[in-house]
FIKOLZA-1660 file (N, C-alpha, C; in steps of 0.1 Angstrom, whole numbers, plus 5000, padded with zeros to 4 digits):
% residues 73
   i   px   py   pz ch aa at
   1 3550 6885 3975  A  M  N
   1 3544 6878 3985  A  M CA
   1 3553 6878 3997  A  M  C
   2 3565 6878 3994  A  Q  N
   2 3574 6879 4006  A  Q CA
   2 3570 6888 4017  A  Q  C
   3 3567 6901 4011  A  E  N
   3 3562 6912 4018  A  E CA
   3 3552 6909 4026  A  E  C
   4 3544 6901 4023  A  A  N
   4 3533 6898 4029  A  A CA
   4 3536 6886 4042  A  A  C
   5 3548 6881 4041  A  G  N
   5 3551 6870 4051  A  G CA
   5 3547 6856 4047  A  G  C
   6 3543 6854 4032  A  V  N
   6 3540 6844 4027  A  V CA
   6 3549 6839 4015  A  V  C
   7 3558 6830 4019  A  G  N
   7 3569 6826 4008  A  G CA
   7 3563 6814 4000  A  G  C
   8 3572 6812 3990  A  L  N
   8 3567 6799 3981  A  L CA
   8 3576 6788 3986  A  L  C
   9 3572 6777 3983  A  S  N
   9 3582 6764 3985  A  S CA
   9 3590 6764 3972  A  S  C
  10 3602 6755 3974  A  A  N
  10 3610 6754 3965  A  A CA
  10 3603 6748 3951  A  A  C
  11 3593 6736 3953  A  D  N
  11 3586 6733 3943  A  D CA
  11 3578 6745 3934  A  D  C
  12 3572 6751 3942  A  Q  N
  12 3564 6763 3936  A  Q CA
  12 3573 6771 3930  A  Q  C
  13 3585 6777 3934  A  E  N
  13 3593 6786 3928  A  E CA
  13 3596 6779 3913  A  E  C
  14 3600 6765 3913  A  T  N
  14 3603 6761 3901  A  T CA
  14 3592 6759 3891  A  T  C
  15 3582 6756 3897  A  Q  N
  15 3570 6756 3887  A  Q CA
  15 3567 6769 3882  A  Q  C
  16 3566 6779 3890  A  I  N
  16 3562 6793 3885  A  I CA
  16 3575 6798 3876  A  I  C
  17 3587 6796 3879  A  Q  N
  17 3596 6800 3867  A  Q CA
  17 3595 6793 3856  A  Q  C
  18 3592 6781 3856  A  G  N
  18 3588 6774 3843  A  G CA
  18 3578 6783 3835  A  G  C
  19 3568 6787 3842  A  F  N
  19 3556 6791 3836  A  F CA
  19 3561 6805 3830  A  F  C
  20 3569 6812 3837  A  Y  N
  20 3574 6826 3832  A  Y CA
  20 3584 6822 3818  A  Y  C
  21 3593 6812 3822  A  D  N
  21 3600 6809 3810  A  D CA
  21 3593 6806 3796  A  D  C
  22 3582 6798 3798  A  E  N
  22 3574 6794 3789  A  E CA
  22 3567 6807 3782  A  E  C
  23 3563 6817 3790  A  E  N
  23 3557 6827 3785  A  E CA
  23 3567 6837 3777  A  E  C
  24 3578 6837 3783  A  A  N
  24 3588 6846 3776  A  A CA
  24 3593 6838 3763  A  A  C
  25 3592 6825 3761  A  Q  N
  25 3595 6818 3749  A  Q CA
  25 3583 6821 3739  A  Q  C
  26 3571 6822 3743  A  Q  N
  26 3560 6825 3736  A  Q CA
  26 3559 6839 3731  A  Q  C
  27 3563 6847 3740  A  R  N
  27 3565 6861 3735  A  R CA
  27 3572 6864 3724  A  R  C
  28 3585 6859 3725  A  R  N
  28 3597 6858 3716  A  R CA
  28 3591 6854 3702  A  R  C
  29 3584 6841 3702  A  E  N
  29 3578 6836 3688  A  E CA
  29 3568 6845 3683  A  E  C
  30 3560 6852 3692  A  I  N
  30 3551 6860 3687  A  I CA
  30 3556 6874 3681  A  I  C
  31 3567 6879 3688  A  M  N
  31 3574 6891 3681  A  M CA
  31 3581 6887 3669  A  M  C
  32 3585 6877 3667  A  R  N
  32 3593 6872 3655  A  R CA
  32 3585 6869 3643  A  R  C
  33 3571 6866 3647  A  S  N
  33 3560 6861 3637  A  S CA
  33 3556 6877 3632  A  S  C
  34 3559 6886 3637  A  G  N
  34 3553 6900 3634  A  G CA
  34 3537 6903 3638  A  G  C
  35 3533 6895 3647  A  Q  N
  35 3520 6894 3651  A  Q CA
  35 3519 6898 3665  A  Q  C
  36 3527 6909 3669  A  A  N
  36 3526 6913 3684  A  A CA
  36 3514 6921 3687  A  A  C
  37 3502 6915 3687  A  D  N
  37 3489 6919 3690  A  D CA
  37 3488 6924 3704  A  D  C
  38 3484 6934 3711  A  P  N
  38 3484 6934 3723  A  P CA
  38 3474 6925 3730  A  P  C
  39 3462 6923 3725  A  A  N
  39 3454 6912 3729  A  A CA
  39 3458 6899 3730  A  A  C
  40 3468 6894 3722  A  K  N
  40 3474 6881 3724  A  K CA
  40 3485 6883 3735  A  K  C
  41 3492 6894 3737  A  M  N
  41 3499 6894 3748  A  M CA
  41 3492 6893 3761  A  M  C
  42 3481 6902 3761  A  Q  N
  42 3476 6901 3773  A  Q CA
  42 3468 6889 3777  A  Q  C
  43 3464 6881 3766  A  A  N
  43 3460 6867 3768  A  A CA
  43 3471 6858 3773  A  A  C
  44 3483 6861 3768  A  L  N
  44 3493 6851 3773  A  L CA
  44 3497 6855 3787  A  L  C
  45 3496 6868 3790  A  T  N
  45 3499 6871 3805  A  T CA
  45 3488 6863 3815  A  T  C
  46 3474 6863 3809  A  G  N
  46 3464 6859 3817  A  G CA
  46 3465 6844 3818  A  G  C
  47 3470 6837 3808  A  T  N
  47 3472 6824 3810  A  T CA
  47 3482 6819 3820  A  T  C
  48 3492 6828 3819  A  T  N
  48 3505 6826 3828  A  T CA
  48 3499 6827 3843  A  T  C
  49 3492 6839 3845  A  M  N
  49 3487 6840 3858  A  M CA
  49 3478 6829 3864  A  M  C
  50 3469 6824 3855  A  S  N
  50 3460 6814 3858  A  S CA
  50 3468 6800 3862  A  S  C
  51 3479 6797 3855  A  K  N
  51 3486 6787 3859  A  K CA
  51 3494 6789 3873  A  K  C
  52 3500 6800 3875  A  I  N
  52 3505 6807 3887  A  I CA
  52 3495 6803 3898  A  I  C
  53 3483 6809 3898  A  T  N
  53 3476 6807 3909  A  T CA
  53 3469 6794 3912  A  T  C
  54 3470 6784 3903  A  K  N
  54 3466 6771 3905  A  K CA
  54 3478 6763 3915  A  K  C
  55 3490 6769 3914  A  T  N
  55 3499 6764 3922  A  T CA
  55 3500 6769 3937  A  T  C
  56 3493 6778 3939  A  L  N
  56 3493 6787 3953  A  L CA
  56 3484 6782 3962  A  L  C
  57 3487 6782 3975  A  T  N
  57 3476 6778 3984  A  T CA
  57 3466 6789 3987  A  T  C
  58 3455 6788 3994  A  P  N
  58 3446 6801 3996  A  P CA
  58 3452 6811 4002  A  P  C
  59 3461 6808 4011  A  E  N
  59 3467 6821 4019  A  E CA
  59 3477 6828 4009  A  E  C
  60 3483 6821 4002  A  Q  N
  60 3493 6829 3991  A  Q CA
  60 3485 6836 3981  A  Q  C
  61 3474 6829 3975  A  K  N
  61 3464 6836 3965  A  K CA
  61 3460 6848 3971  A  K  C
  62 3455 6849 3985  A  K  N
  62 3451 6861 3990  A  K CA
  62 3461 6870 3991  A  K  C
  63 3473 6867 3994  A  A  N
  63 3486 6877 3994  A  A CA
  63 3488 6883 3980  A  A  C
  64 3487 6875 3972  A  L  N
  64 3491 6878 3956  A  L CA
  64 3480 6889 3951  A  L  C
  65 3467 6886 3955  A  L  N
  65 3457 6894 3952  A  L CA
  65 3457 6907 3959  A  L  C
  66 3460 6907 3973  A  D  N
  66 3463 6920 3978  A  D CA
  66 3473 6928 3975  A  D  C
  67 3486 6921 3968  A  S  N
  67 3496 6928 3965  A  S CA
  67 3494 6936 3952  A  S  C
  68 3484 6930 3943  A  M  N
  68 3481 6934 3930  A  M CA
  68 3472 6946 3932  A  M  C
  69 3465 6947 3944  A  K  N
  69 3456 6959 3945  A  K CA
  69 3463 6971 3950  A  K  C
  70 3477 6969 3957  A  K  N
  70 3483 6980 3960  A  K CA
  70 3489 6989 3949  A  K  C
  71 3489 7002 3950  A  P  N
  71 3494 7009 3939  A  P CA
  71 3508 7008 3939  A  P  C
  72 3514 7008 3926  A  Q  N
  72 3527 7006 3924  A  Q CA
  72 3534 7018 3927  A  Q  C
  73 3547 7018 3934  A  Q  N
  73 3554 7028 3938  A  Q CA
  73 3566 7031 3929  A  Q  C
% end
């Protein structure tokens, strides 16, 4: 999003980092349980992205979607 000229506020950065930390913890728990089902992992990622987009302004959401559409280099 920085590339698009749309940054995050300090509060947003803190919230989003918390979402990623929570996801990482849940992934570790899933891996330890031996139930590393790809569908569970994908659902976990989807839940995290949903939480993230709720913290963004409309302009930030657009920048995120635009960046996701670009091919990876």
